[in-house]
mmCIF file as gemmi writes it, N, C-alpha and C atoms, coordinates in Angstrom:
data_model
loop_
_atom_site.group_PDB
_atom_site.id
_atom_site.type_symbol
_atom_site.label_atom_id
_atom_site.label_alt_id
_atom_site.label_comp_id
_atom_site.label_asym_id
_atom_site.label_entity_id
_atom_site.label_seq_id
_atom_site.pdbx_PDB_ins_code
_atom_site.Cartn_x
_atom_site.Cartn_y
_atom_site.Cartn_z
_atom_site.occupancy
_atom_site.B_iso_or_equiv
_atom_site.pdbx_formal_charge
_atom_site.auth_seq_id
_atom_site.auth_asym_id
_atom_site.pdbx_PDB_model_num
ATOM 1 N N . ASN Axp A 1 ? 91.446 133.999 111.355 1 0 ? 1 A 1
ATOM 2 C CA . ASN Axp A 1 ? 92.747 133.683 111.949 1 0 ? 1 A 1
ATOM 3 C C . ASN Axp A 1 ? 93.209 132.313 111.45 1 0 ? 1 A 1
ATOM 4 N N . PHE Axp A 2 ? 93.318 132.193 110.14 1 0 ? 2 A 1
ATOM 5 C CA . PHE Axp A 2 ? 93.698 130.906 109.53 1 0 ? 2 A 1
ATOM 6 C C . PHE Axp A 2 ? 95.206 130.767 109.497 1 0 ? 2 A 1
ATOM 7 N N . ARG Axp A 3 ? 95.685 129.669 110.032 1 0 ? 3 A 1
ATOM 8 C CA . ARG Axp A 3 ? 97.115 129.382 109.984 1 0 ? 3 A 1
ATOM 9 C C . ARG Axp A 3 ? 97.333 128.161 109.122 1 0 ? 3 A 1
ATOM 10 N N . VAL Axp A 4 ? 98.258 128.264 108.196 1 0 ? 4 A 1
ATOM 11 C CA . VAL Axp A 4 ? 98.586 127.108 107.359 1 0 ? 4 A 1
ATOM 12 C C . VAL Axp A 4 ? 99.318 126.098 108.233 1 0 ? 4 A 1
ATOM 13 N N . GLN Axp A 5 ? 98.842 124.88 108.214 1 0 ? 5 A 1
ATOM 14 C CA . GLN Axp A 5 ? 99.481 123.84 109.018 1 0 ? 5 A 1
ATOM 15 C C . GLN Axp A 5 ? 100.751 123.347 108.353 1 0 ? 5 A 1
ATOM 16 N N . LYS Axp A 6 ? 101.655 122.858 109.188 1 0 ? 6 A 1
ATOM 17 C CA . LYS Axp A 6 ? 102.929 122.339 108.713 1 0 ? 6 A 1
ATOM 18 C C . LYS Axp A 6 ? 102.884 120.815 108.755 1 0 ? 6 A 1
ATOM 19 N N . VAL Axp A 7 ? 103.455 120.202 107.729 1 0 ? 7 A 1
ATOM 20 C CA . VAL Axp A 7 ? 103.529 118.742 107.681 1 0 ? 7 A 1
ATOM 21 C C . VAL Axp A 7 ? 104.435 118.254 108.814 1 0 ? 7 A 1
ATOM 22 N N . ALA Axp A 8 ? 104.074 117.144 109.425 1 0 ? 8 A 1
ATOM 23 C CA . ALA Axp A 8 ? 104.876 116.562 110.511 1 0 ? 8 A 1
ATOM 24 C C . ALA Axp A 8 ? 106.263 116.177 110.01 1 0 ? 8 A 1
ATOM 25 N N . ALA Axp A 9 ? 107.211 116.172 110.914 1 0 ? 9 A 1
ATOM 26 C CA . ALA Axp A 9 ? 108.604 115.858 110.56 1 0 ? 9 A 1
ATOM 27 C C . ALA Axp A 9 ? 108.74 114.415 110.082 1 0 ? 9 A 1
ATOM 28 N N . VAL Axp A 10 ? 109.715 114.201 109.208 1 0 ? 10 A 1
ATOM 29 C CA . VAL Axp A 10 ? 110.054 112.857 108.736 1 0 ? 10 A 1
ATOM 30 C C . VAL Axp A 10 ? 110.843 112.152 109.84 1 0 ? 10 A 1
ATOM 31 N N . VAL Axp A 11 ? 110.503 110.887 110.078 1 0 ? 11 A 1
ATOM 32 C CA . VAL Axp A 11 ? 111.158 110.11 111.138 1 0 ? 11 A 1
ATOM 33 C C . VAL Axp A 11 ? 111.834 108.887 110.519 1 0 ? 11 A 1
ATOM 34 N N . PRO Axp A 12 ? 113.15 108.695 110.771 1 0 ? 12 A 1
ATOM 35 C CA . PRO Axp A 12 ? 113.83 107.505 110.256 1 0 ? 12 A 1
ATOM 36 C C . PRO Axp A 12 ? 113.612 106.31 111.178 1 0 ? 12 A 1
ATOM 37 N N . SER Axp A 13 ? 113.578 105.105 110.593 1 0 ? 13 A 1
ATOM 38 C CA . SER Axp A 13 ? 113.374 103.887 111.395 1 0 ? 13 A 1
ATOM 39 C C . SER Axp A 13 ? 114.649 103.472 112.12 1 0 ? 13 A 1
ATOM 40 N N . VAL Axp A 14 ? 115.796 103.933 111.626 1 0 ? 14 A 1
ATOM 41 C CA . VAL Axp A 14 ? 117.087 103.608 112.239 1 0 ? 14 A 1
ATOM 42 C C . VAL Axp A 14 ? 117.708 104.918 112.718 1 0 ? 14 A 1
ATOM 43 N N . ASP Axp A 15 ? 118.089 104.978 113.98 1 0 ? 15 A 1
ATOM 44 C CA . ASP Axp A 15 ? 118.703 106.195 114.498 1 0 ? 15 A 1
ATOM 45 C C . ASP Axp A 15 ? 120.007 106.478 113.758 1 0 ? 15 A 1
ATOM 46 N N . PRO Axp A 16 ? 120.265 107.764 113.467 1 0 ? 16 A 1
ATOM 47 C CA . PRO Axp A 16 ? 121.556 108.108 112.868 1 0 ? 16 A 1
ATOM 48 C C . PRO Axp A 16 ? 122.69 107.659 113.781 1 0 ? 16 A 1
ATOM 49 N N . GLY Axp A 17 ? 123.831 107.315 113.188 1 0 ? 17 A 1
ATOM 50 C CA . GLY Axp A 17 ? 124.959 106.879 113.999 1 0 ? 17 A 1
ATOM 51 C C . GLY Axp A 17 ? 125.913 106.035 113.195 1 0 ? 17 A 1
ATOM 52 N N . THR Axp A 18 ? 126.761 105.296 113.914 1 0 ? 18 A 1
ATOM 53 C CA . THR Axp A 18 ? 127.771 104.451 113.278 1 0 ? 18 A 1
ATOM 54 C C . THR Axp A 18 ? 127.361 102.989 113.398 1 0 ? 18 A 1
ATOM 55 N N . TYR Axp A 19 ? 127.439 102.277 112.286 1 0 ? 19 A 1
ATOM 56 C CA . TYR Axp A 19 ? 127.05 100.868 112.234 1 0 ? 19 A 1
ATOM 57 C C . TYR Axp A 19 ? 128.13 100.09 111.499 1 0 ? 19 A 1
ATOM 58 N N . SER Axp A 20 ? 128.18 98.782 111.751 1 0 ? 20 A 1
ATOM 59 C CA . SER Axp A 20 ? 129.192 97.95 111.101 1 0 ? 20 A 1
ATOM 60 C C . SER Axp A 20 ? 128.634 97.222 109.888 1 0 ? 20 A 1
ATOM 61 N N . THR Axp A 21 ? 127.328 97.291 109.68 1 0 ? 21 A 1
ATOM 62 C CA . THR Axp A 21 ? 126.703 96.602 108.549 1 0 ? 21 A 1
ATOM 63 C C . THR Axp A 21 ? 125.755 97.558 107.825 1 0 ? 21 A 1
ATOM 64 N N . THR Axp A 22 ? 125.358 97.172 106.623 1 0 ? 22 A 1
ATOM 65 C CA . THR Axp A 22 ? 124.395 97.945 105.847 1 0 ? 22 A 1
ATOM 66 C C . THR Axp A 22 ? 123.105 98.121 106.645 1 0 ? 22 A 1
ATOM 67 N N . GLN Axp A 23 ? 122.569 99.328 106.621 1 0 ? 23 A 1
ATOM 68 C CA . GLN Axp A 23 ? 121.322 99.606 107.326 1 0 ? 23 A 1
ATOM 69 C C . GLN Axp A 23 ? 120.204 99.858 106.326 1 0 ? 23 A 1
ATOM 70 N N . SER Axp A 24 ? 119.02 99.363 106.647 1 0 ? 24 A 1
ATOM 71 C CA . SER Axp A 24 ? 117.834 99.617 105.837 1 0 ? 24 A 1
ATOM 72 C C . SER Axp A 24 ? 117.014 100.66 106.578 1 0 ? 24 A 1
ATOM 73 N N . VAL Axp A 25 ? 116.956 101.864 106.027 1 0 ? 25 A 1
ATOM 74 C CA . VAL Axp A 25 ? 116.321 102.985 106.72 1 0 ? 25 A 1
ATOM 75 C C . VAL Axp A 25 ? 114.974 103.288 106.076 1 0 ? 25 A 1
ATOM 76 N N . ALA Axp A 26 ? 113.916 103.07 106.827 1 0 ? 26 A 1
ATOM 77 C CA . ALA Axp A 26 ? 112.573 103.432 106.368 1 0 ? 26 A 1
ATOM 78 C C . ALA Axp A 26 ? 112.266 104.837 106.885 1 0 ? 26 A 1
ATOM 79 N N . LEU Axp A 27 ? 111.552 105.605 106.078 1 0 ? 27 A 1
ATOM 80 C CA . LEU Axp A 27 ? 111.159 106.958 106.472 1 0 ? 27 A 1
ATOM 81 C C . LEU Axp A 27 ? 109.648 107.007 106.619 1 0 ? 27 A 1
ATOM 82 N N . SER Axp A 28 ? 109.194 107.721 107.645 1 0 ? 28 A 1
ATOM 83 C CA . SER Axp A 28 ? 107.752 107.847 107.837 1 0 ? 28 A 1
ATOM 84 C C . SER Axp A 28 ? 107.397 109.269 108.243 1 0 ? 28 A 1
ATOM 85 N N . CYS Axp A 29 ? 106.117 109.603 108.072 1 0 ? 29 A 1
ATOM 86 C CA . CYS Axp A 29 ? 105.604 110.925 108.427 1 0 ? 29 A 1
ATOM 87 C C . CYS Axp A 29 ? 104.216 110.729 109.002 1 0 ? 29 A 1
ATOM 88 N N . ALA Axp A 30 ? 103.942 111.417 110.113 1 0 ? 30 A 1
ATOM 89 C CA . ALA Axp A 30 ? 102.649 111.246 110.791 1 0 ? 30 A 1
ATOM 90 C C . ALA Axp A 30 ? 101.504 111.929 110.052 1 0 ? 30 A 1
ATOM 91 N N . THR Axp A 31 ? 101.804 112.792 109.089 1 0 ? 31 A 1
ATOM 92 C CA . THR Axp A 31 ? 100.753 113.49 108.346 1 0 ? 31 A 1
ATOM 93 C C . THR Axp A 31 ? 100.196 112.577 107.257 1 0 ? 31 A 1
ATOM 94 N N . THR Axp A 32 ? 98.926 112.24 107.352 1 0 ? 32 A 1
ATOM 95 C CA . THR Axp A 32 ? 98.281 111.364 106.369 1 0 ? 32 A 1
ATOM 96 C C . THR Axp A 32 ? 98.319 111.993 104.983 1 0 ? 32 A 1
ATOM 97 N N . GLY Axp A 33 ? 98.736 111.205 104.003 1 0 ? 33 A 1
ATOM 98 C CA . GLY Axp A 33 ? 98.72 111.677 102.63 1 0 ? 33 A 1
ATOM 99 C C . GLY Axp A 33 ? 99.934 112.486 102.211 1 0 ? 33 A 1
ATOM 100 N N . ALA Axp A 34 ? 100.891 112.664 103.104 1 0 ? 34 A 1
ATOM 101 C CA . ALA Axp A 34 ? 102.092 113.429 102.75 1 0 ? 34 A 1
ATOM 102 C C . ALA Axp A 34 ? 103.038 112.567 101.931 1 0 ? 34 A 1
ATOM 103 N N . ASP Axp A 35 ? 103.761 113.21 101.018 1 0 ? 35 A 1
ATOM 104 C CA . ASP Axp A 35 ? 104.801 112.539 100.239 1 0 ? 35 A 1
ATOM 105 C C . ASP Axp A 35 ? 106.159 112.941 100.796 1 0 ? 35 A 1
ATOM 106 N N . ILE Axp A 36 ? 107.08 111.986 100.833 1 0 ? 36 A 1
ATOM 107 C CA . ILE Axp A 36 ? 108.429 112.237 101.339 1 0 ? 36 A 1
ATOM 108 C C . ILE Axp A 36 ? 109.398 112.254 100.161 1 0 ? 36 A 1
ATOM 109 N N . TYR Axp A 37 ? 110.26 113.257 100.137 1 0 ? 37 A 1
ATOM 110 C CA . TYR Axp A 37 ? 111.329 113.356 99.137 1 0 ? 37 A 1
ATOM 111 C C . TYR Axp A 37 ? 112.65 113.389 99.878 1 0 ? 37 A 1
ATOM 112 N N . TYR Axp A 38 ? 113.655 112.708 99.313 1 0 ? 38 A 1
ATOM 113 C CA . TYR Axp A 38 ? 114.932 112.625 100.024 1 0 ? 38 A 1
ATOM 114 C C . TYR Axp A 38 ? 116.114 112.694 99.079 1 0 ? 38 A 1
ATOM 115 N N . THR Axp A 39 ? 117.291 112.996 99.652 1 0 ? 39 A 1
ATOM 116 C CA . THR Axp A 39 ? 118.556 112.929 98.934 1 0 ? 39 A 1
ATOM 117 C C . THR Axp A 39 ? 119.542 112.188 99.825 1 0 ? 39 A 1
ATOM 118 N N . THR Axp A 40 ? 120.585 111.642 99.195 1 0 ? 40 A 1
ATOM 119 C CA . THR Axp A 40 ? 121.646 110.991 99.968 1 0 ? 40 A 1
ATOM 120 C C . THR Axp A 40 ? 123.004 111.584 99.624 1 0 ? 40 A 1
ATOM 121 N N . ASP Axp A 41 ? 123.019 112.665 98.825 1 0 ? 41 A 1
ATOM 122 C CA . ASP Axp A 41 ? 124.29 113.266 98.397 1 0 ? 41 A 1
ATOM 123 C C . ASP Axp A 41 ? 124.609 114.56 99.142 1 0 ? 41 A 1
ATOM 124 N N . GLY Axp A 42 ? 123.832 114.863 100.176 1 0 ? 42 A 1
ATOM 125 C CA . GLY Axp A 42 ? 124.093 116.07 100.955 1 0 ? 42 A 1
ATOM 126 C C . GLY Axp A 42 ? 123.349 117.297 100.464 1 0 ? 42 A 1
ATOM 127 N N . SER Axp A 43 ? 122.702 117.209 99.296 1 0 ? 43 A 1
ATOM 128 C CA . SER Axp A 43 ? 121.953 118.358 98.789 1 0 ? 43 A 1
ATOM 129 C C . SER Axp A 43 ? 120.609 118.467 99.505 1 0 ? 43 A 1
ATOM 130 N N . GLU Axp A 44 ? 120.015 119.661 99.419 1 0 ? 44 A 1
ATOM 131 C CA . GLU Axp A 44 ? 118.726 119.869 100.069 1 0 ? 44 A 1
ATOM 132 C C . GLU Axp A 44 ? 117.636 119.119 99.289 1 0 ? 44 A 1
ATOM 133 N N . PRO Axp A 45 ? 116.757 118.421 99.999 1 0 ? 45 A 1
ATOM 134 C CA . PRO Axp A 45 ? 115.696 117.685 99.307 1 0 ? 45 A 1
ATOM 135 C C . PRO Axp A 45 ? 114.572 118.619 98.866 1 0 ? 45 A 1
ATOM 136 N N . THR Axp A 46 ? 114.17 118.509 97.617 1 0 ? 46 A 1
ATOM 137 C CA . THR Axp A 46 ? 113.033 119.262 97.094 1 0 ? 46 A 1
ATOM 138 C C . THR Axp A 46 ? 112.22 118.318 96.225 1 0 ? 46 A 1
ATOM 139 N N . ILE Axp A 47 ? 111.025 118.738 95.861 1 0 ? 47 A 1
ATOM 140 C CA . ILE Axp A 47 ? 110.203 117.9 94.984 1 0 ? 47 A 1
ATOM 141 C C . ILE Axp A 47 ? 110.904 117.732 93.641 1 0 ? 47 A 1
ATOM 142 N N . ALA Axp A 48 ? 111.521 118.816 93.145 1 0 ? 48 A 1
ATOM 143 C CA . ALA Axp A 48 ? 112.18 118.763 91.841 1 0 ? 48 A 1
ATOM 144 C C . ALA Axp A 48 ? 113.53 118.053 91.92 1 0 ? 48 A 1
ATOM 145 N N . GLY Axp A 49 ? 114.247 118.225 93.042 1 0 ? 49 A 1
ATOM 146 C CA . GLY Axp A 49 ? 115.612 117.734 93.12 1 0 ? 49 A 1
ATOM 147 C C . GLY Axp A 49 ? 115.831 116.586 94.065 1 0 ? 49 A 1
ATOM 148 N N . GLY Axp A 50 ? 114.754 115.965 94.491 1 0 ? 50 A 1
ATOM 149 C CA . GLY Axp A 50 ? 114.891 114.83 95.395 1 0 ? 50 A 1
ATOM 150 C C . GLY Axp A 50 ? 114.282 113.593 94.78 1 0 ? 50 A 1
ATOM 151 N N . THR Axp A 51 ? 114.454 112.478 95.451 1 0 ? 51 A 1
ATOM 152 C CA . THR Axp A 51 ? 113.852 111.219 95.029 1 0 ? 51 A 1
ATOM 153 C C . THR Axp A 51 ? 112.595 111.007 95.864 1 0 ? 51 A 1
ATOM 154 N N . LYS Axp A 52 ? 111.48 110.687 95.219 1 0 ? 52 A 1
ATOM 155 C CA . LYS Axp A 52 ? 110.262 110.42 95.98 1 0 ? 52 A 1
ATOM 156 C C . LYS Axp A 52 ? 110.427 109.098 96.717 1 0 ? 52 A 1
ATOM 157 N N . TYR Axp A 53 ? 110.182 109.131 98.008 1 0 ? 53 A 1
ATOM 158 C CA . TYR Axp A 53 ? 110.372 107.94 98.834 1 0 ? 53 A 1
ATOM 159 C C . TYR Axp A 53 ? 109.291 106.913 98.544 1 0 ? 53 A 1
ATOM 160 N N . SER Axp A 54 ? 109.702 105.664 98.323 1 0 ? 54 A 1
ATOM 161 C CA . SER Axp A 54 ? 108.721 104.605 98.097 1 0 ? 54 A 1
ATOM 162 C C . SER Axp A 54 ? 109.024 103.358 98.908 1 0 ? 54 A 1
ATOM 163 N N . SER Axp A 55 ? 110.294 103.136 99.246 1 0 ? 55 A 1
ATOM 164 C CA . SER Axp A 55 ? 110.644 101.978 100.066 1 0 ? 55 A 1
ATOM 165 C C . SER Axp A 55 ? 111.93 102.272 100.82 1 0 ? 55 A 1
ATOM 166 N N . ALA Axp A 56 ? 112.255 101.422 101.774 1 0 ? 56 A 1
ATOM 167 C CA . ALA Axp A 56 ? 113.415 101.647 102.635 1 0 ? 56 A 1
ATOM 168 C C . ALA Axp A 56 ? 114.683 101.896 101.832 1 0 ? 56 A 1
ATOM 169 N N . ILE Axp A 57 ? 115.522 102.777 102.357 1 0 ? 57 A 1
ATOM 170 C CA . ILE Axp A 57 ? 116.773 103.156 101.706 1 0 ? 57 A 1
ATOM 171 C C . ILE Axp A 57 ? 117.887 102.281 102.271 1 0 ? 57 A 1
ATOM 172 N N . SER Axp A 58 ? 118.617 101.622 101.398 1 0 ? 58 A 1
ATOM 173 C CA . SER Axp A 58 ? 119.734 100.786 101.827 1 0 ? 58 A 1
ATOM 174 C C . SER Axp A 58 ? 120.97 101.67 101.949 1 0 ? 58 A 1
ATOM 175 N N . VAL Axp A 59 ? 121.512 101.764 103.157 1 0 ? 59 A 1
ATOM 176 C CA . VAL Axp A 59 ? 122.708 102.568 103.403 1 0 ? 59 A 1
ATOM 177 C C . VAL Axp A 59 ? 123.872 101.601 103.607 1 0 ? 59 A 1
ATOM 178 N N . ALA Axp A 60 ? 124.646 101.399 102.523 1 0 ? 60 A 1
ATOM 179 C CA . ALA Axp A 60 ? 125.745 100.432 102.556 1 0 ? 60 A 1
ATOM 180 C C . ALA Axp A 60 ? 127.09 101.106 102.776 1 0 ? 60 A 1
ATOM 181 N N . ALA Axp A 61 ? 127.127 102.423 102.586 1 0 ? 61 A 1
ATOM 182 C CA . ALA Axp A 61 ? 128.346 103.2 102.804 1 0 ? 61 A 1
ATOM 183 C C . ALA Axp A 61 ? 127.95 104.462 103.551 1 0 ? 61 A 1
ATOM 184 N N . THR Axp A 62 ? 128.93 105.135 104.116 1 0 ? 62 A 1
ATOM 185 C CA . THR Axp A 62 ? 128.652 106.349 104.868 1 0 ? 62 A 1
ATOM 186 C C . THR Axp A 62 ? 127.855 107.331 104.015 1 0 ? 62 A 1
ATOM 187 N N . ALA Axp A 63 ? 126.745 107.805 104.558 1 0 ? 63 A 1
ATOM 188 C CA . ALA Axp A 63 ? 125.858 108.697 103.812 1 0 ? 63 A 1
ATOM 189 C C . ALA Axp A 63 ? 125.028 109.53 104.778 1 0 ? 63 A 1
ATOM 190 N N . THR Axp A 64 ? 124.554 110.656 104.273 1 0 ? 64 A 1
ATOM 191 C CA . THR Axp A 64 ? 123.613 111.48 105.03 1 0 ? 64 A 1
ATOM 192 C C . THR Axp A 64 ? 122.311 111.532 104.258 1 0 ? 64 A 1
ATOM 193 N N . ILE Axp A 65 ? 121.247 111.094 104.894 1 0 ? 65 A 1
ATOM 194 C CA . ILE Axp A 65 ? 119.916 111.18 104.289 1 0 ? 65 A 1
ATOM 195 C C . ILE Axp A 65 ? 119.302 112.501 104.73 1 0 ? 65 A 1
ATOM 196 N N . LYS Axp A 66 ? 118.864 113.298 103.753 1 0 ? 66 A 1
ATOM 197 C CA . LYS Axp A 66 ? 118.098 114.507 104.053 1 0 ? 66 A 1
ATOM 198 C C . LYS Axp A 66 ? 116.717 114.297 103.448 1 0 ? 66 A 1
ATOM 199 N N . ALA Axp A 67 ? 115.67 114.606 104.211 1 0 ? 67 A 1
ATOM 200 C CA . ALA Axp A 67 ? 114.321 114.335 103.722 1 0 ? 67 A 1
ATOM 201 C C . ALA Axp A 67 ? 113.345 115.404 104.186 1 0 ? 67 A 1
ATOM 202 N N . ILE Axp A 68 ? 112.349 115.666 103.342 1 0 ? 68 A 1
ATOM 203 C CA . ILE Axp A 68 ? 111.236 116.528 103.713 1 0 ? 68 A 1
ATOM 204 C C . ILE Axp A 68 ? 109.948 115.803 103.349 1 0 ? 68 A 1
ATOM 205 N N . ALA Axp A 69 ? 108.878 116.192 104.04 1 0 ? 69 A 1
ATOM 206 C CA . ALA Axp A 69 ? 107.551 115.686 103.71 1 0 ? 69 A 1
ATOM 207 C C . ALA Axp A 69 ? 106.713 116.868 103.234 1 0 ? 69 A 1
ATOM 208 N N . VAL Axp A 70 ? 105.933 116.635 102.18 1 0 ? 70 A 1
ATOM 209 C CA . VAL Axp A 70 ? 105.112 117.694 101.602 1 0 ? 70 A 1
ATOM 210 C C . VAL Axp A 70 ? 103.69 117.196 101.372 1 0 ? 70 A 1
ATOM 211 N N . LYS Axp A 71 ? 102.751 118.147 101.441 1 0 ? 71 A 1
ATOM 212 C CA . LYS Axp A 71 ? 101.36 117.836 101.145 1 0 ? 71 A 1
ATOM 213 C C . LYS Axp A 71 ? 100.702 119.11 100.636 1 0 ? 71 A 1
ATOM 214 N N . ASN Axp A 72 ? 99.873 118.977 99.612 1 0 ? 72 A 1
ATOM 215 C CA . ASN Axp A 72 ? 99.186 120.146 99.053 1 0 ? 72 A 1
ATOM 216 C C . ASN Axp A 72 ? 98.434 120.892 100.146 1 0 ? 72 A 1
ATOM 217 N N . GLY Axp A 73 ? 98.546 122.221 100.138 1 0 ? 73 A 1
ATOM 218 C CA . GLY Axp A 73 ? 97.814 123.055 101.086 1 0 ? 73 A 1
ATOM 219 C C . GLY Axp A 73 ? 98.473 123.186 102.437 1 0 ? 73 A 1
ATOM 220 N N . MET Axp A 74 ? 99.648 122.59 102.594 1 0 ? 74 A 1
ATOM 221 C CA . MET Axp A 74 ? 100.356 122.655 103.871 1 0 ? 74 A 1
ATOM 222 C C . MET Axp A 74 ? 101.794 123.089 103.639 1 0 ? 74 A 1
ATOM 223 N N . LEU Axp A 75 ? 102.406 123.641 104.682 1 0 ? 75 A 1
ATOM 224 C CA . LEU Axp A 75 ? 103.824 123.985 104.606 1 0 ? 75 A 1
ATOM 225 C C . LEU Axp A 75 ? 104.648 122.707 104.679 1 0 ? 75 A 1
ATOM 226 N N . PRO Axp A 76 ? 105.787 122.643 103.961 1 0 ? 76 A 1
ATOM 227 C CA . PRO Axp A 76 ? 106.641 121.452 104.047 1 0 ? 76 A 1
ATOM 228 C C . PRO Axp A 76 ? 107.172 121.259 105.464 1 0 ? 76 A 1
ATOM 229 N N . SER Axp A 77 ? 107.5 120.015 105.78 1 0 ? 77 A 1
ATOM 230 C CA . SER Axp A 77 ? 108.078 119.711 107.091 1 0 ? 77 A 1
ATOM 231 C C . SER Axp A 77 ? 109.465 120.323 107.202 1 0 ? 77 A 1
ATOM 232 N N . ASP Axp A 78 ? 109.992 120.318 108.409 1 0 ? 78 A 1
ATOM 233 C CA . ASP Axp A 78 ? 111.399 120.648 108.592 1 0 ? 78 A 1
ATOM 234 C C . ASP Axp A 78 ? 112.223 119.572 107.888 1 0 ? 78 A 1
ATOM 235 N N . VAL Axp A 79 ? 113.448 119.898 107.53 1 0 ? 79 A 1
ATOM 236 C CA . VAL Axp A 79 ? 114.327 118.938 106.857 1 0 ? 79 A 1
ATOM 237 C C . VAL Axp A 79 ? 114.94 117.987 107.898 1 0 ? 79 A 1
ATOM 238 N N . LEU Axp A 80 ? 114.757 116.697 107.652 1 0 ? 80 A 1
ATOM 239 C CA . LEU Axp A 80 ? 115.441 115.68 108.455 1 0 ? 80 A 1
ATOM 240 C C . LEU Axp A 80 ? 116.861 115.578 107.934 1 0 ? 80 A 1
ATOM 241 N N . VAL Axp A 81 ? 117.847 115.594 108.843 1 0 ? 81 A 1
ATOM 242 C CA . VAL Axp A 81 ? 119.23 115.349 108.464 1 0 ? 81 A 1
ATOM 243 C C . VAL Axp A 81 ? 119.705 114.175 109.327 1 0 ? 81 A 1
ATOM 244 N N . ALA Axp A 82 ? 119.927 113.02 108.689 1 0 ? 82 A 1
ATOM 245 C CA . ALA Axp A 82 ? 120.299 111.81 109.417 1 0 ? 82 A 1
ATOM 246 C C . ALA Axp A 82 ? 121.591 111.258 108.828 1 0 ? 82 A 1
ATOM 247 N N . ALA Axp A 83 ? 122.668 111.35 109.607 1 0 ? 83 A 1
ATOM 248 C CA . ALA Axp A 83 ? 123.983 110.907 109.129 1 0 ? 83 A 1
ATOM 249 C C . ALA Axp A 83 ? 124.259 109.492 109.602 1 0 ? 83 A 1
ATOM 250 N N . TYR Axp A 84 ? 124.658 108.646 108.667 1 0 ? 84 A 1
ATOM 251 C CA . TYR Axp A 84 ? 124.984 107.248 108.965 1 0 ? 84 A 1
ATOM 252 C C . TYR Axp A 84 ? 126.431 106.977 108.558 1 0 ? 84 A 1
ATOM 253 N N . THR Axp A 85 ? 127.202 106.407 109.469 1 0 ? 85 A 1
ATOM 254 C CA . THR Axp A 85 ? 128.57 106.014 109.181 1 0 ? 85 A 1
ATOM 255 C C . THR Axp A 85 ? 128.631 104.5 109.178 1 0 ? 85 A 1
ATOM 256 N N . ILE Axp A 86 ? 129.076 103.919 108.072 1 0 ? 86 A 1
ATOM 257 C CA . ILE Axp A 86 ? 129.205 102.456 107.977 1 0 ? 86 A 1
ATOM 258 C C . ILE Axp A 86 ? 130.701 102.133 108.035 1 0 ? 86 A 1
ATOM 259 N N . SER Axp A 87 ? 131.11 101.48 109.107 1 0 ? 87 A 1
ATOM 260 C CA . SER Axp A 87 ? 132.527 101.126 109.247 1 0 ? 87 A 1
ATOM 261 C C . SER Axp A 87 ? 132.656 99.626 109.444 1 0 ? 87 A 1
ATOM 262 N N . ALA Axp A 88 ? 133.247 98.98 108.45 1 0 ? 88 A 1
ATOM 263 C CA . ALA Axp A 88 ? 133.347 97.519 108.47 1 0 ? 88 A 1
ATOM 264 C C . ALA Axp A 88 ? 134.246 97.04 109.612 1 0 ? 88 A 1
């Protein structure tokens, strides 16, 4: 009765919402050894079509971060969809 485990969801350090200044958004995943891939153009994040996360993402203009976490031998996490509105 083997069930493939799923990678934990990606969690942003800054809650989605409206801000008046540039936000630095760090992404984390509770699954040890998982890699995070993200997009900021609204496309679905994939290993082939996303950017591998390495440091906080600077959100200086309105953007939606979509991210997944992946690890060999496990199912990918659910897709994080975090919309940020920057209004000066």
